[in-house]
N, C-alpha and C positions, 0 to 999 in steps of 0.2 A: 397551506396557509392563504392560499389564492383563493380556496374553495371557502374557505372561513369568509374573506375579505367579500365575497360574491354573495354570500347569504345576505351579510350586510347591507352590500347594495340592494339588494332584494327587500330585505325589511325596512329600510328607511329611504326607498324608491331614490337612489341617489343616481338616476340617469337625467341627462337632458337632451332636448330634442333640437335637431337642425333642418334646415329646410332648404334644397335647390330648385331652382325654378326651371321649369321646362315649358319652352315657347314654341308658338307655331312658326314654322320657319318660313312662310311664304309673308305673314301680315306681322311678323315680330310679337305678337301679343303673347302674354304670358297665360298658359292655360292652366297652369296648376304646379303643383312644389311634391317633389318627393322627400317623404321622412325619414330623415336618418337619425342614429343613435350614438350618442358617446357616453361614456362611463365618467366618473369622479376624475377629474383632470390631472390630480397628485396620485394617479393609481396604476399599475400596470392593465388595468382592465378599462384604464381609457379608450382605447383602440376597441371597435366593435369586433375586429377579429379575434383578438386576445379575449374578449368578453366572453364571446360564442363557445370559443376554445375551452374555457375554463368551465362554463355552464355543460356542455357537453360531457367531459370528465365527471363533472357531478350530478349528472342525470337531472339538471335543470334547465333545460333547453326550452321547455315549453312554458316553465313561470317566469322565466327572462324573457321571452318572446311577448308573454301575455302583458308583461310591465312596458317593454317599449311599446307595444302599440298604445296601452293607454296613457305614457308621458306624450307621445306624437301627438294623439288626437285631442289632448287637453291642451298642448302648446298652441298647434293650428288654430283652437277655437279660440285660445286667447289673443292671439294675433291678429285674428278676424282676416285671414289672408284670402286673397280671392282664388277664385276657380278650384280646380280638383285638387287633393291629396291623395297620392299613390303612398300605398300604405303596404309595406315589406310583409310578408307572409310565406313560411316554408311550408310545404307539402305535409311533411311529420306532423306539423303543429295542427295542420287542418285536420289531418286524420288520426290525430291522439285519441285512443279511446274514452279517457276521463274528461276531455275537452268540455266545458259548460256550453250548451246551445244558447246561441243568441248573445255570448258576451260582448262581442265588437257592436253589435245592434245597442246594446243596454250604454255602451261607451258613448257611442255618437249621441245617443236621445238624450244623455244625461249633460253632454257638451253642447248640444244643441245644432249640431251638424245635420243634414241632410244624407241619406244613403248614397242619393244620386251625384252626391260631391266626392265620394270617394271609392277609390281604385284599389283593388285587391291584387297587388304585385307579387307574383308568385314567383319565388326565388329558390331554387335547389342547391341544398349543400351536399345532398346525397341521390343515388338513382331513385327514379319513380317506379316502380312497379304494377301497382294496382291502380290503372288508368279508369277502370270504371268506378272504382269506389273515391277517386279522387274527382272526378267529373261530378258523380252525385254530391259531394260536399260542394263543389263549387257552383253547381245548379241552385243549392239552398241558398248561397249567398246572393245569386243573380236575383233569385226569388223574394229576396229583402229589398233589391235595387241596387246592390253593389255592381259595378264593372269588372271584369276581369283583366289585368296584363299580365303579360310573361315577361320576366325579366332575363338580361344576358343570352339572347338567342343567339346560339353559335358557339357558346360556352359551354352552357348546361349539359348534362348528362343525357337528356332527353326532350330537351326543347324544341325539336321540331316535330317529334311526334304528339307533345303538349299541345303545340299550336294546331295540329291538324284533329286529335281530339277535343279539345276544348273549345275552338273558334272563338279566342278571347277579343275585346277590343282593340286592346293596344299590344304591340310587341315591342320590347326593347334591344335594339340591336347591340351586343357587348361590344365595348370600347376597343378590345383588339382589332376590330374589323374597320374603326372609324378612326384613330388616330394614325396618320400617315396614309390616309385613304388617296391624298393627292398625289401620293410618291409610288400605290402599288396597284397594278391592273389587277391582280388578283383580289384584292379588297373591295374594290370598284366593281368587279363583275358580281362578288357575293352580294353586296349591298343592292346594287342593282336589280337582281334576281329576287332577292328577299320582298324589293319593293315590288315588283311585277307578281309576285304570289300576292301579298297584301293586298294590291289593288282589285285581284281577282276574287279575295275571302272577303272583301270588306272590312280589313283589319288596319288602324293606323298603326304607322312604323315611327319609335321614338328612337335618334340615334343617340347614344351615350357617348361620353368620354370626348367632344369636341373642344378641342384646347387650341387651334389656331384658326385665323382668319381663312387659309386657304381650306381648311377641314369645312368652317361653317359654310362657304360660298358652295364647294362640291357637293356637300348635303343637301343644299337649298335645289342646286340644279338640279339632282337626281328626283328629286319631287318627293322626298322623304318630308311627312307631316311635320313632325316635331322633332325637337332636338334639345339636349342637356349637356352640360360640361362646364370645366373652368373658366373658357373663353366668355360663356354667355354669362354664369354667375357661380359663384362658389357657395359652397353649404353655409349658410349662417343661422345664429339662433333667431336673429329679427331679419328676414330677409326684405329688399325693397318688392314693392306691389306693381313695379313697371320694368320693362324691357330698358336697358341703358342705351342713350341716344345713339352711342358708336355702334353698337350691333343693329339697332333698328336702321339705321343709315347704310349699313354694309346690306341688309337684306332686300332694302328699297331699290338698292343700285342696279341698273338695267345689266352691267357687264355679265359676263359667264365667268365660272370656273376654269382653269386649264385642267382636261383629264389627263392622268398618268399616260404616258406613252412607254411601248415596249423599246428598252436600249440596251437590247443584247444582240451580240453578233448571230449571223444566221445558224438557226439550229431546227431539227425537228426529231420527232417520236419516231416517224416512220422508219420501218425495218426492212432486211432483204427480203423478207417474206412476202412484200407487196411486189417482189419482181419475178415471183417464184414461176418456173414455166415445167410443167409436168412433161419429162424427158424418160421414156423408157430405158433403163440402162441395159449394157450387156454383160454376161460373164467374161471374167479373163481367159478360161478355157475354150470358149468357142473361137471359130477360123477367122482368118482376114476374110477371107472369101464370103462367108456369111455376113458380115459387118457390112463389105461392098453390097451385098445384095439389100442390105437394110438401107444403106444410102438411095441404091437404085430405086427402090419403092418408095422413097419418102424425099422427093428433090428438094422440097425446103428445108430437109435437116442439115445443119452444118456440122454439129458436133453430138457425138454419143458419149454419153460417160461410160465408165468401165467400175462395175461395183462388184465385189467378192463377200457375201455373206453381208449386205448390209451396208459394206463400208467402200467409199469411194475411195479408189487406187488410180485411177487415172481418165484422161480422156483421148477420143480418138476424132480427128478433124477430117473431115471431107475431104479437103485440099491436100493435106499432107499424105493419106491413103492411095488420093488418085494419081500423086505425082508419084510415088514409089511404084505403083504398079504400072505405071507408062513406061518406065526402064527397062526394056527389053530383057526378057525370061525371069524377072523377079516376082511376077505372080507365079508363073510355074515353079519357082522354087519355095515360095513364101506361102502360097495363097491358102493351103491346108494346116497353116502353123498358127498357135493360138495367138491372139489379136493383141496380146498385152507386148507383142515386140516391137509395135510399132505406136504405142500409145505413148502420151505424153504423161511422165510419171511423177511430176510436180506441178499440178494442176492447182488454180486458187481454189481453195474451200473455205468458206466462211458459215458462222451458224446463223441460223435465221434472225437470230435476236439483233443482229449488229444494225446500228443506225445507218443511215444511208450517206451522211457526211463523211463516217468513218469509212466505210466502204469503198467511197468515191477517193479519199487519201490512200487507201489501200492499194487499188488499181491503180494509180499514178505512179504510187513508189515500185510498183514490182515492173518485171519486164512487160514490154509493149504488147507482146503478142498475147497476153491475159484479157486484154480491151475487146480483142477480134473473137478470142475464143471465147470467151463467157467465164462463168465461175460455178462451183458447184455448192449448193444451198444444204447444209445439214440440219439435223435436228438432233442434238445432244450425240453426236459423231456417226447418224445413221443417215443416209442416202435420203434426200427429202427430194431433190430437182434441181433445174439449173436455173439461172439468171445469165443476162446478156449485157455485154457495154453499152450497146445501143438503148436498151431499155433502161438503165441506168444514168445515162447523161441526159435522157429525156426527163425523166423524173427530176432529176437535181435541176437542170434547167427551168422546168416548172414551178419547182418548189421556189426556186431563187425570184423568179419574177413575180410569183405571189407575194414574196415576203418583201420584196422591194416598193410593193404596193401600198405596203404598213409602214415599214422602215428603211430609209435610205441605207444598204450595208456598208457604205464607204464612211459616212457621217454618222450614221444610228438617229439621225432625225428623223421625225415622220413623213410619210411618204404621200402620196396623192391622196389616198383614201381617208387618213385621219384629216390632211389637208381640208377637204370638201367637206368632211362632217362637220369641222370646226367652224368653217365659215356660216354652215347652213345652222348650226346653235346658235351663233352670233345672229346672223338676219332674223331668226327666230324668235331671239329674245328682242331683239328692236333696240338693242343700244347703238352709240356711237365706237367707231373704231378705225384704224388706218390699216389699208392692206399695201403690202411694200413689196415689189417686184425687184430682186437682186439678182444681180446680172456682173460677170466678169469681162471686161473689154481685153481683145487681143489674146483670149484664152488658148485658142487652137496655136498660133506659132508658137507659143511658151511651150506649149504640150509637145509640139515638135521638135522643138532644139533642146528644150531640158528634159525630155523624157516623161512617161507616163506615171512613173512613179513621185517625180516632184510634183506634177500637175495634182496628183492624188494630195499630195502635202497641202497645197494651196487651197483646194477645196475643204479640207478639213479645217485648216487655219481659218477661214470664211466663215465656217459653220459655228466654231468656237467663239468667234470675235463676235456674229450677232446674237447668239445666246448671251454673251457676258454684260450683253447692252438692253438686255430685256428683262423686264419684272416675271420672274418664274411664277408668280401668283396670277399675273393677269394678260401675260403676252406668250405669243405662239411662234416657233419658227420652224419651217417645213421645208424640205430640200426636195424640190421637185425632180431633178437629175440633173446630172452634169455639173455645170459651174452656175444654175438657175436654183434660186431660193426664193421661198415665199414667207413675209415676217407680216404677222397680225396682232397688231397692238391695240390694246385698250388704254394705256397709259395715255394719260393725258398731257404730260411734256412729250410727246411722240417726236416733234421737230428736233429738240436738243437730243434723244436717243437716236436718232437717224445720223445725224450729225458725229454723235460719237461713234458711231458703227465705221463711218468713212473714215474719220481720225484715227481709230486702232487700225483699220486696213493700211493706211499709208503708214503706220509706224512699223507694221509686220511685213509688210510686201516686201519690204528691203532686204531682208535676211533670206528672201528666197533667190537673190540674183548674185552673181560674181561682182566684185568691186568694180571691175574694168566697165560692166554693163551698166552699173550704176553710174560712173561718171559720165558717161556716154549718154545717159537718158536713155538707152536701149539696146537692142543687138541686132545680128544680122541673122537672117536665113535665107533658104532658097525658096522660091515658089515654083510651081507646076511646071515652067516653063525652064528651070534652073538658073535662072536670074538670080542676081542676090538684092535682097528685100530689107530695108531698115524696119524694125517692129519696135516700137515705143514699149514702155513698161507698161506692167501689168495695171489697169486701174478698175475701180468698180462703180456700177452704176445703180442707181437707187429710184424707182418709180414709184410714187406712192399715190393712191387714190384716198381721199375722204369719205369716209361711207356714213351717212346720215338715214335715220328709221324710215324705212319705206321708199327709198330710192334705188335698191335692186332688190330683185327676188329669187337669185338664184348664185351658188358659188360660180357657175359659170360665168355671168354676167360680169363679178366681180374680178375673176381671174382674166379676164378679157381687158376689162378696164385697166387692171395693173399692168398687165403685157403691153397694153398702148402707152401707159405712163411710161415704161422701162424703155419704150422707142424713144422718146422725146428725150429722156435724161440721156442715153447714149449718143445724141447727137450734140451734146455739151462737151467739149473737151476736157480731159483728167477726170479725177473723181467728181460725182456729180449727182445731185440730189435734184429730183425734180416732182414738185408736190401739186398734182390735179384736184381743184377745188371745185370743179365743176359739178353740178348735180349729175346723179345717176341716170339711167334711160328710162326709170320708172319714176322720176321726182316729178312733182306737181308743177316745179318752175324750173328753168335752165339759165344757169349762170356759165360765163365763159371768163371768170377770172382764175388766172393762171400765174402760179410763184414757180420760178425755177432758180436753182443755186449751182 
């Protein structure tokens, strides 16, 4: 029944065209439109997905696509739309043996459209195998004046190879990688990599599926040439010929998008194989005297694994063997006996694929001697080598330090590296923003009296309060370390937001103290001399620097100025906000106007 209805649609040409604008992401100018198709509104064939599904079942795909092409070209010409027309074409239609050569060219001449204004947008619905034949077909279109675009990059069966083989003028990134890109580092990196390849190959990138303001600004900041999506404009039968004032204003704004940050706990894919040391094992049948000779010949060797037919069965440590032989007559009695009598029969054995954090937890949970003796590393139950506790601790420590540079492990907020990168992006973009250094007052005595766990709770609480009063699309909160934070606000109502942070801290910090200490307004602790000292309750200090374009040249200058503003804030008793409105070190003029709160 649907196939019969489809034939009616073809015979009566009951298809309608819609057009969705594609804009330049830097200027906001509409560069063209993608032509889309819809079936009869009162029919199950209204959806293009259903339309082409029924067409494929009826072996009418080529006929339907040709009709779509004609309808879109005719409507585009009738509306006299500016810019280019992106015309969807499937590879199978291009390669169809009975396809009449030059049909599309006939259509555009008939409707008065120049071939240079038409982009053949290659859309895959099934795998492409004959790249040479497809390349020849597209070269034929190029010779006629058409340009080529590849649709849904990253989603299609072979879109990356098509890009490499065909060298199109445009590539369109699939909407999956655009939607939510402001929240996903993997999507961000994918799109950034595509942009880098495009710059090398001379291809213009179009980001499809932009649906939010945050996605729009991030795509712009990545340098993507063009954008398309519901946030920019929906598909319409009679679309506007200009970009909406709201979109144009957003794109011209000098602010920057907030890149997504890694918000997961410390993890690594590094395995025990990184710690592998090749240590020649011994058989359980050799004598204790022979093992002692091995230790004597190798003074740096502390542990020898015992392996029986490839399977690790124990460890012999230098210290244990030497201590036993130091006892009178032990060597004479047991020196010629098998070495397994003095070995540790329950060594720690791990597989080479175990992740280092998991291995670290395993070592901590086991008996303490495993940390000194080391552990055996297996490959599918076969002895491979040894790992030492010292190497494990060194590797874990190094990874934690590196991880902390990017994300503070306590608050999971961005660390020093992304903080500096974000400041540099703000400076390079030339917009106005506020840099705020946040510090807790009297935190050390609080830590000493209430304990480090309570101190960690306060730091985490502070990070959440700072984030709660920021606009996630415009403002950035970083954790320098300890009780120090850096907040970078592009929001224009920055004073209101900073005051809200102070108010939020004032309300929440009371829950971290005992009722008695709140009534006293502080608590007693001992100083280094053992004398009792009264400490006031925790307060928060915010030192703010207003950054104008051209007044600072580096993140170092801004961090230094914010730290100085923080010192001024800490001189004010209680919760404090100090805003330094003076020009920066590179400003053409210098003002000494200061506001304190």
